[in-house]
N, C-alpha and C positions, 0 to 999 in steps of 0.2 A: 707172461706175457707182459708186455710193456702197451701202454695206450700210447695213443696218438695222440701230440700236441699242435694246434692249430698253429700256422705256420704264420709269421710277420704279416706276409703280405695278404692271408685272409683276415689279420684282423683290424687294419690298418683302416682300410674302406670305410669298414664300422665306427671306427674311432674318429674318423673324418668327417664322418655326417653326422655324429653327435654331435663333435666340437660345431658344425657349420652351423647346426640348428640351434643349438647355443647363444652363438655368434647373433644369430637371426634374431631372438627372437629377444636378447639383451640390447640391438642396437632398436629395434620397434619400443623397446618398454624405454631407453633414450630419449629416442624422437617423443613419445608422448608426454614426458616428463617434461622436457624442452619447449613443446609447444603449452603446455599446460603451464609451466614458469610464466612463459608469455604473456598469459591471461591473467595470472597473478599478478604480475609487475603492472599490468594494464591497472588491475581493480586496486591495487595500493597507492596508486600515482593519482586513481580520482580518490580513495579515500581522503590522499593526504591535502589534496585542493579542498575538496569538501567540507572538509572538518574544520577551515580557516574562516569559512564565509559566515559574516555574523550577521544573516539574515535566513530568510523562509527562502529554502532551495524548493521543497516540496508544500504543495499546502497541508497548514494544519501543524508542522513542525512548531510552528509558536504557540501554540494551544498547549502542545505536551509540555514545551519545557514552561510556559505560562502553570500550568496544573503543578509542575514542581514546583516553582516556589511560592504558588498560592499555600501548598502543604508544608514546604520549609518555614511559611509566616505563621503558621497554623491557622490557616483560612481551609474553606469548604470549598474543593471544584464541584460536588454531585449538590449542592444545597439547591432550593428553589431558583427556579429558573425564571418565572415570571418577573421579580422586581430587578431593578439598579444592580448590580451591573448586567445583568440579563446573559450570566457566563452559565455553558452547560461543557459538561464534558464526558463522552460516549465510551469509555475505553477504563478497567480499572486501574489499583496504582502503584502496583510495584514498581512497574521500571520507573515511575517520576519518582516512588521513597526511595531508590538506587539514587537518583538523582541530588534528591535535598542536602547531604553532606557536600557536596561540592557547588550548589548554592549557599550554604555557607560559610564556605573558603574564598570561593571567587567569584559572588554576585551571580546574577542571569547572564548566563553564555550558550552559546549554544555549540560549543567545542566540545564541550566533555559528555553531553547527550550523543550526540554521536560519536567521538572515539569511544563509548560505552556499546554500541550497538557494534561497530565494528570491530571490536575487539571479539565484542560476542561470535559473531561471524566466522573470526577465525579459530575460537574453541569451537564452534562447530564444526568445523574441516578438520579439526586436529582430533576431536571425537569421533567422526564417521572413519577416519583411519586410523585411527586405536581399533576401535570395532572390527574392523577387518584384518588389521594384524589380530589380533584377540584370537580371532574364529581361525587365522589360516596360518600365522607365522610368515607374510610375503609381503617383505621391506614395501619391495617399491610397489608394488599391485595397490597396497596400502596408500601412502602418497601421492597417488594418483588419484584413487576413492576422493583422500579429501580434497584435491586440486579441482575435480570435474564438479565439487560440490559451489568452490567457488569461481568457477569457468563460466557456469550459467549466466545468460542475458538478465534472469532475474533478479538473480543473487547482487550482480554487480552492480545494477543499477540503482535500489533500494539499501544494499546493508550499509551503506555509510550513512543514511539518514537519521535523521534523530524522532523516530519513528517506534514502537518495542515490537514489530511483528517477527523480526529478525533476532530478538534478544526474546522473546517465548520461542521460538524455532532453537535455541539454543539447550534452553530448558527442558525444553520436550524431547532435545535430543539426545542431553547428559541423563535424563531420568529413564530414559528407555533404555541406553546403555546399562547402566546401573541395575536395573532389575533383571535385564539378561543375565549381567556375570553373579548376580545374588543368588540365581538359581541353579548356578554349579555350584555352589557351596555345600557339602555331603552334611548328613544330621551329625555330623560331629564335630562340625564349624556353624552349629546354629549362632553365636554370637556374632559372628562375621556377614553372615547373611542377615540377622537379624538391622545389624547396622547400617548395612549396605540400604536394604531397602526402604528404611524408615528416611534417608539422606535421599532416596529415588521419590519417593511420598511426597518429601517438603517441595523436592524441584516440580513436581504434578501438579501440585497446590500453587506456586511460586508464579507456574505458566499460566495457569486460568486465571489467577489476578494480576496477569501480565495482559492479557489478551483471550475474550473469551471463547477463540479457534480450537483453543487447546483442548478442551472440551472432548474433541475427537482420538485424542492421542490418550488421554485419561482412560476413555474405555478402552482403547486397545488394549492398553497394559492389564486392566482386569478380565478383563475378556481372556485374553493369554493366560494372566493368574489364574482364572478358574476354569480353566483346560487342564493347567498343569496340576495344580492343588487348589481346590475349591473350598476349602477350610482356613488355608491363609489368604486365599483371596480375597474373601469374605471378611476377617480381623483386619487386615490393610485396608481394604475399602471403606471399612467401616472407619478406621482410622480417618481417610480422606476426607471422608463428606461431612464429619465429626467438624473436622476443622477447618474444612473451605465452609461448610454452614455456618459456624460458630463468628467468624469474620464476615458473612453475609449479612449474620444478626444482626453485628456490633454497628455496620457501617448502615444499616437500614433504620435504626433505632437514632444512630446520632445524626443522622440529616431527614429524618420526619419521612422517611419513605423514596424520600426525592434521589437515592441510592439506586433503588429498582427503575426507577423514572427515566434515569441517563443510561443505567449498564444495559436496560434490557431495551424497553420500551424504546429509545430512541435509534435501536438496532435492528428494528423491525421492518428494515428498508424493501420496498417492490424488487421482485427478480423480473430483470430485464434476460429473456431469453439469447438475444443476438449479443447482448456479452459475454454468456457462459461461453456460446457454440465459436465466438469468436475466439475466445483465452482458451479454449482445450482445444480447437486446431492450433494455435500456435504453441501449445507447450507440448503438444505430441509431435509438432513437424522441428523445435528446437533440439527435444531431447529423448526421441525414438531411441536411438542407443542404449542408451542406458535403461531408459524405462522396458524396453525388451528383455535385456541382459536380469534385470530384475524379478519381471514378470517370468524368466525362463527357472530361476532362483524358486521364484514360488512354487511355480508347480513341480516342479523335485522334491521341496521338502514336502508337499500336498499328496504325494503318489509314492516316494519311496524311503522317507525319513518322519519326521513332524515339522509341522509350523513351527518359526521362530516366532518370539517377538518382533526382529523388524520384518515380516512376512505378515504379520496381522497389522502392522502399525502401517506398513505402507497401503496395503489394500483399504483399513479407517481411513488413514491422510488422503488417498487419492479419492477415494467417495464424499468425504468433506468438501471436495477443491468445487463442489456443487455447488455450495455458498458464494463462490466467486462472481455467480453472475447478479446479486444483491445489487441493487445502486450503490453505489459508493464502494464498492468493494474492487479489487485487483488481479494482479499478475502474482502477488505476496502470497495470494491463498493458496500458492501452490507449491510454497517452496518447501513447508513440510515434509510433503508427497514426494517430493527429488532429494531430500534428504537421508530418509529411508532409500528412495530406490540406490542413490550411490553405494550404500551398505551394502544391501543387496547386489548390487552388479560388482563388486569390488570381489566380494566372496566369490561368486561367480568364474569370473574371470580369473581368480589365485588356484578354484579347482580346477577348470579348463586348462592352467599351465602347470598344475602340478598330478593331473588324472586323478585326483584326490576324490574320486565318487563311489559309492559303497551301492547296489541296487538290490532289494533283498527279492525274494521269492513274491509275487503274487501274480494278477492279473494279466498284470503291462509285460512283466518279463517273460511269462510263460506264451503272452499273444507274438510278442518280438524274440523270441528265443533262437529263430534262426538266423540272428544276426549274432548271437553269442561265440558261436566259434571264429568266424574272420573278421570280429572286433577285438578280439583276444591276441591273433595270431597276427594283427598289426598294429598292437595297444601302443607304442611308441607313435606311430606316424599318425593314428587317428588321436592323439596327443597333442600333437606338436600341431596339425591342420587346428583342429578345432581352439587351442590354444591363440595359437593366430586369430584365426576368425573372429574370435571375443576379443582380443585388442585391435582387430580392425575396426570392429565397431565403435571400441572407443577413440580412436584416431578418427573416426568420422563426426564423431559429435564433436570433439577439439574443434573441427574444422567448421562444425555448424554453426556453436556458439560465437563467432565472430561480431567482434564490437572494437571500434578503435576510432576513440576523440580526433579530432581534426582542428584542433587548434593548440594554443602553447607552445613554447621555446620547443620540445621535443617532438609532440606529436604532431604540431602544424607541419613541423622538417618532413617527420615519418611519411606523415599521410600525403605531404606533396610527393616527396621520391619515388611512394607506392602505387599515385593516384588515384588514391582512396577518397569517397566524398560523401558525404551526405548520402543516403538515399532519395529520388524526386519528392519534391513537399516536405520533406523532413526539415523544419525551420531552425532547429540547434546543430553545431558544430562538432556532429557525433554522426561515425557509420554504425550501423545496429543492424546487423543480421535479422532480426526477430520481427522488423518490420513495425507497422503497428497495427493494433484494433483496439475497438473499444474498452477502456479499463485496465490499456497496458499504461502504466507510468514513464512518461515520457519526460525522462531524465540520463545522468550518466554523462554529460556533457560538462566540460570544465566549467568555472566561474570566469571574470573576469575583471579586471581593475578595474573596466564601466563600471560592470554589474556594483560593485561594493562603493564605486564612488554615485552611481544613482540611487542605494540604497540610505548612505548616510544623507545627499539631497534630500528625501523626502522624510529620515526623521528631521532636517531643518525645517522643513516645513511643519512639522507637529512641534518643537519644539518652540516655534515661533506664534504659536496660535492660541490664540483667548478660548478655553469654552474646552470641555469637554471632547476627545478625541477616538474615534470610531475605524479601526484597522480590520479589513477581511485579512491581514496574514497580521499575529502579533508582534511579529518582531518589530518591525518598526516602533511601535508603542513602548513596548520592553525596550529596546534602546534608549527612547526618547524619556525614560524614568515616568513613563504613564501609565494610569492602571488599565489593564486587559479590558474592553467593556467588548460583550457580546463572543460568542462563537458559532459564524454564520451557519456554517454547515449542521450541527447537532440542532440549531435552534429551529432550521429548516426540517432534520427528522421528526422532531418532537413535536413542531407544529402540523404536518403530514399525520401524526400519529395522534391528534387530538388532545397533545400532552402540554400546550404551549400556548397561554393566552400572549399575544403581541400587544396588546390595550397599551398600556404601559410606557414602551419603547417610542410608541409611534406616535404619543400623544406627547413625550418629548423633543420627539422626531420634528413636530409640525410647529414646536414649540420654537424650534432653533436652539436648544442646549447645547448641542453637537457644531463646535466652530470648525470642523473638519471631518472629512469621511472619507476613507480610501477604498476602493475598491478594486478588486482584480478579476474575479470572475462571475462575481453577484451570486454565490450560493447562498442566500437569506430567504425566509419564509418571501410569496410573494407580496403579502401586505407593505409586510415592511420595502422590498424594493422598492415598490411601487412611491409610497412614500418619500422614501430618499431622490426617485427621481423627480418627484413634484414640488419640493418644499427644498431642493439642492439644484448645485447646476455646477458642471464640469469647469476649472478652471486650467487646467496643464493637466496632460496623460505623461506621466516618466517612465521610460521600460526599463525594466530590469530580468533578466535573466530569461528573456525571450517573452514578458508578458507585460501589456502596459496599464502602469498601476494609474488607475484614475481620479484623483482627487476632488471630492466635490465641496463646495460652502455653499451657506445658506444664499438662494435665491431672492437678489431683494426686490422681486415681484409678487416672491408668495404670500405676502399677507393680502393681497388685491384679489389673489387667483383662489384663495382660501374663503375668502369672503363671497367668490363667485359660488364656488364649490356648495359651502352648506347654505346660501340662498336655495340656488337648484336645486337641492336636498329635502330641503324644509319649509320653505314657503306655501304657505296655500294660495288658492284662488282668488281671494279677496286680498293678499298683500299686495303691498306699492310694488310699483316697478323698480329695478334695479340697474345700475347703472355702475362702471368700473373702466378703467383708465388704467393701462400698463404698455410696455415696453416690452419687443422682444427682437432678435438679430435680424436684419433685414437680407440675410442670406435665407429664414425662414420661409417657407411657403405656408402662409395661413391657415390652408384648408387641411393641409396635411397635420400641422401643428395642432389647430381644436380639433380632430379627431381624434387623434394621439392622447390631448390633456383629455377630452372628455370618457375616451374609452378608457381611461386609469380610474375615473369615476363612477365609473358604471353604463355610461351613453354610449346610446349605438345612434347613429345619421338615420334620419325615415328617407331623405330623399338628396338630391342633389343640390346644392347650394343656389338661391336667385340672385343674382346682379340688379341691384337696387340705382344703381350710379356706377362711374368707374374707380369710384374708390372704398364703397358699399356693397352686403351683400348680406343675404338673410338665411341663417343655417337651421336647421331643424333636428334635434334628438329626439331620443323617446329613451325612455329607463324604467321599466315594471309598468305602473297605468298613467305613467306620466308624459306630457310633452310639453320639451323648451323649446323656444325659438328666441335665437341668439341676433342680434342687429349686429353685424360690427363693419367698421370705417376703419381706414388704415390710412395715418399719415406718416412720412418719410421725415424723418430728424435731422437727416444729414449727418449723423455722426456715428452710423454704422447700425444704425435701430432702427425701428419701423412702430408706429406710436397703434395702438389697439384701443381704440374706443368702443366698449360694447357697452349696450343699453339691452333689456331682457324684462318682458310683463312677467308676470306671474306664472311657474308652469300651469297646465291646463290637465284634466285627466280625460284619458280619451278609452 
């Protein structure tokens, strides 16, 4: 009896159908790679542009560079903040230590700090792709997973900065990948497992000493290890705790305890609910396709296999994003969660395309057993359909995270040709689909020749200044070869925690020991800022990178006003009357000027001023239990100034 052989006419449609699905899959994969490669090109172009910029692009970049300079010179960035130079640093030193050899070789420069983080971000993307390929052996999807990380608006606009966060994410990602691989070694290869785990633990310690936020990854790794092998988790966990604790203790001792003050106390900032809600909504809006795929992978592992380290890491890192609501935090706090999500999403997509699923018998498979036969009967169609659906989600993501600089010889012309321009209200030449919310870094635009020229103009002002100089952005003083004095944001944090006494700095400000002060956002403790506004005056504002840098010099009328302030504060009712004379701009409204001045000194107006003549008026202010009456006469000097003659009887009690 001869068996029937299917005719070629029957086989041809099946083969054609398979080829069609294959070509559609390849076409969609190629389209995704092409779009994500476009994102990569924009990221590389931005990084190359920014790495060359010799000044602060983002707030505090110069302070990070200064930390490396101090360590390279054998000085302490974490010591007593109260005395001169009033410096403070809120981040651990590992990233700064990595920069130290570059400081020794090249001197103080921004480019190597940015280049280190820029390369670290590419390494992170490579580690994500490697992790996906290691689990699935699907090269194209692995490439897409790594590129998806780089395509994020969050990664794009902060990765090339001289900031340690993305360097921390690299160390976290490498540590998690190594810990995962280490547990794949059988007991017959314990020595290999041990070496890989030790390296992973070293990376975890390094990540924690790059930025404190890495604690969530450390917890995730050892929680997962404990679920797999409690004894191993305890042994290696004890090693990490011992190493991290020893480093902490050494730094605590050599800084006389100020290591704790700077690293821990200064970072206990208030939680701003509106900031977190805005950022989490933005994160979900931009990344929901990747997060959905990652969540489905977590659910599959939870119910049908066992949780991987990538899933535990994703859950821990996502929970840790709640800290993005702290004052001073921002969208960078979501990047670790995104890295984990890209790995899980990549694995999920690859499994969808390969149909590589295992569903062991449990209550869920029994509950949905009625679907088993239809799904098995149409396995090829289901695999193709779900595979295309997962790729479609990645495509949606790639078209959601659009960003495009609108300046420069290439992107300026490209954006003009496409009709792309910044969103309404955005002050920089950049289209960013993320929009803006509180805590989202306004970066990602290209720097310009004008920005750099204006930066050097500020440096020139510093070089021609006699006396000390304070600059809110440290880059100007670094480029001028001056010592960096103060770190405003950290001093503000410490002051609000009751850990910083500004008395010495205020005294120096009032004595005009600083010949120039450069402010950008005014992130200083309120008493310091008020003293600057009192004792100094703005001479010019130089624009750079979208900000006006105000140059403040000693006020010529400060001594007279200071004497008036001290008289009002301390004179007793039996004291002699006081009189003083000085000039203010003729553009100032005397009443408004006086109220601002008295408010800074703690006095509030008791009632409206009473005119005693065309040019004179009496003003009454109260402060605690004291009342002060100021009789002020105004005389136009004809040179753009108006002279104030102020007479004050001794303040009375009320």
